[in-house]
C-alpha positions as CSV (number, residue, x, y, z in Angstrom):
1,M,42.3,23.5,-41.4
2,S,42.8,24.6,-37.9
3,H,40.2,26.2,-35.7
4,T,40.8,30.0,-35.4
5,V,39.6,32.8,-33.3
6,T,37.6,34.0,-36.3
7,D,35.8,30.7,-36.4
8,E,34.9,31.2,-32.7
9,L,33.5,34.6,-33.5
10,V,31.4,33.3,-36.4
11,E,30.1,30.6,-34.1
12,A,29.2,33.1,-31.4
13,N,27.4,35.1,-34.1
14,R,25.1,32.2,-34.7
15,G,24.0,32.3,-31.1
16,Y,23.6,36.1,-31.3
17,A,21.5,35.8,-34.4
18,E,19.2,33.3,-32.6
19,R,18.4,36.0,-30.0
20,F,18.5,38.9,-32.4
21,T,15.5,41.2,-32.6
22,A,14.5,43.6,-35.4
23,P,17.0,46.4,-35.9
24,L,16.4,49.8,-34.6
25,P,14.3,51.9,-36.9
26,S,17.0,54.5,-37.6
27,P,20.8,54.6,-37.9
28,R,20.6,57.9,-36.0
29,P,22.1,57.6,-32.5
30,A,19.3,57.9,-29.8
31,R,21.5,60.0,-27.6
32,R,22.8,62.1,-30.5
33,T,26.4,61.5,-29.3
34,A,29.6,60.4,-31.0
35,I,32.4,58.9,-28.9
36,V,36.0,58.8,-30.1
37,A,38.1,56.3,-28.2
38,C,41.2,54.2,-28.3
39,M,40.8,50.7,-29.7
40,D,42.3,49.2,-26.5
41,A,40.6,45.9,-25.7
42,R,40.3,46.9,-22.0
43,L,37.8,49.6,-22.8
44,D,34.2,48.3,-22.8
45,L,32.6,51.6,-23.7
46,H,29.0,50.6,-23.6
47,A,29.3,49.0,-20.2
48,A,31.5,51.8,-18.8
49,L,29.1,54.6,-19.9
50,G,25.8,52.8,-19.4
51,L,25.0,52.8,-23.1
52,D,22.7,50.5,-25.1
53,L,22.9,49.5,-28.7
54,G,21.8,52.4,-30.8
55,D,22.7,55.1,-28.3
56,C,25.8,56.5,-29.9
57,H,28.3,56.4,-32.8
58,T,31.6,54.9,-31.7
59,I,34.8,55.7,-33.6
60,R,37.9,53.9,-32.4
61,N,41.5,53.8,-33.4
62,A,45.0,53.4,-31.8
63,G,45.1,56.1,-29.2
64,G,41.7,57.7,-30.0
65,V,43.7,60.0,-32.2
66,I,41.8,62.8,-34.0
67,T,42.9,62.0,-37.6
68,D,41.4,63.2,-40.8
69,D,39.4,60.0,-41.0
70,V,38.0,60.6,-37.5
71,I,37.0,64.1,-38.6
72,R,35.4,62.6,-41.7
73,S,33.4,60.2,-39.5
74,L,32.4,62.9,-37.0
75,T,31.3,65.2,-39.9
76,I,29.1,62.4,-41.4
77,S,27.8,61.6,-37.9
78,Q,26.8,65.3,-37.3
79,R,25.7,66.4,-40.7
80,R,23.8,63.4,-41.8
81,L,22.9,61.4,-38.7
82,G,22.1,64.1,-36.2
83,T,24.7,63.9,-33.5
84,R,25.4,67.0,-31.4
85,S,27.8,65.9,-28.6
86,V,31.3,64.5,-28.9
87,V,33.0,62.6,-26.2
88,L,36.8,61.8,-26.4
89,I,38.1,59.0,-24.3
90,H,41.8,58.2,-23.9
91,H,43.1,55.9,-21.2
92,T,45.9,55.2,-18.8
93,Q,48.6,52.7,-19.8
94,C,48.1,53.4,-23.5
95,G,50.4,51.5,-25.9
96,L,51.0,54.8,-27.9
97,E,52.9,56.1,-24.9
98,T,55.6,53.4,-25.6
99,L,55.9,54.0,-29.3
100,T,57.7,56.8,-31.2
101,E,57.8,57.8,-34.9
102,D,60.7,55.4,-35.2
103,F,58.1,52.7,-35.5
104,R,57.5,54.0,-39.1
105,Y,61.2,53.7,-39.9
106,E,61.3,50.1,-38.5
107,L,58.4,49.2,-40.7
108,E,60.2,50.8,-43.7
109,H,63.3,48.7,-42.9
110,E,61.2,45.6,-42.6
111,V,58.9,45.9,-45.6
112,G,60.7,48.3,-47.8
113,Q,58.1,51.1,-47.6
114,R,57.5,53.8,-45.0
115,P,53.8,54.2,-44.0
116,A,52.3,57.5,-45.0
117,W,50.5,57.8,-41.7
118,P,52.0,59.2,-38.5
119,V,52.2,57.1,-35.3
120,D,50.8,60.0,-33.3
121,S,52.4,58.7,-30.1
122,F,52.4,60.8,-27.0
123,S,54.0,60.9,-23.5
124,D,51.4,62.9,-21.6
125,V,47.8,61.5,-22.0
126,D,46.2,64.7,-20.5
127,Q,48.0,66.9,-23.0
128,D,47.0,64.5,-25.8
129,V,43.3,64.8,-24.8
130,R,43.7,68.6,-24.8
131,Q,45.2,68.5,-28.3
132,S,42.3,66.2,-29.4
133,L,39.8,68.6,-28.0
134,A,41.4,71.4,-30.0
135,R,41.3,69.5,-33.2
136,V,37.6,68.7,-32.9
137,R,36.6,72.2,-31.7
138,T,38.5,73.9,-34.5
139,S,37.4,71.7,-37.4
140,P,35.6,73.7,-40.0
141,F,33.6,70.7,-41.0
142,L,31.9,70.1,-37.7
143,L,28.6,72.0,-37.0
144,H,28.4,71.2,-33.3
145,T,31.4,71.9,-31.1
146,E,29.8,73.4,-28.0
147,D,29.5,70.0,-26.3
148,V,32.9,68.4,-26.9
149,R,34.4,66.9,-23.8
150,G,37.5,64.8,-23.1
151,F,38.3,62.2,-20.6
152,V,41.0,59.7,-19.5
153,F,39.7,56.3,-18.6
154,D,41.7,54.6,-15.8
155,V,42.2,51.0,-16.8
156,T,42.8,49.9,-13.2
157,T,39.7,51.6,-11.6
158,G,37.3,51.9,-14.5
159,L,36.7,55.6,-13.7
160,L,36.7,58.5,-16.1
161,R,38.7,61.7,-15.3
162,E,37.6,64.8,-17.2
163,I,40.4,66.8,-18.8
164,D,39.8,70.6,-18.8
165,G,40.3,71.9,-22.3
166,A,40.3,75.5,-21.1
167,E,43.9,75.9,-22.2
168,D,42.5,75.5,-25.7
169,T,41.6,79.1,-26.6
170,A,40.4,78.3,-30.1
171,R,36.7,77.4,-30.0
């Protein structure tokens, strides 16, 4: 059997476990914050935001899209685990800017079944952040929508740029 990346990860975990200290006393995030971000490997959220283990809930998917499952996670985060703030982070040079819904049809042609999920691609990252802000702020399941902010992370500089969601009139 060949050596895989997963084998390397498991080996790294052994070293981690040797240095591991007792878990935090609570699953509640210390900073009472949930972050929704893209899964892009270039985003090291904890380092970029000065966070430590246990500070926040981190929810990631392709594009940082506010899907029903993200709303589900945010609802549990707020209603059962005490978070109050939501931070949305999209980024420059996102792969979803190069995809279209045709991706679903390509998959259907290849595997014989069209995915039920949308690609949720976009061409304007700022507008997509605004749309994401609106989805979070108008969700009837979320208790705390007064501190919901959206940003674009620049993958070449490491800086966040805040997106004004003022065009979103539904609060």
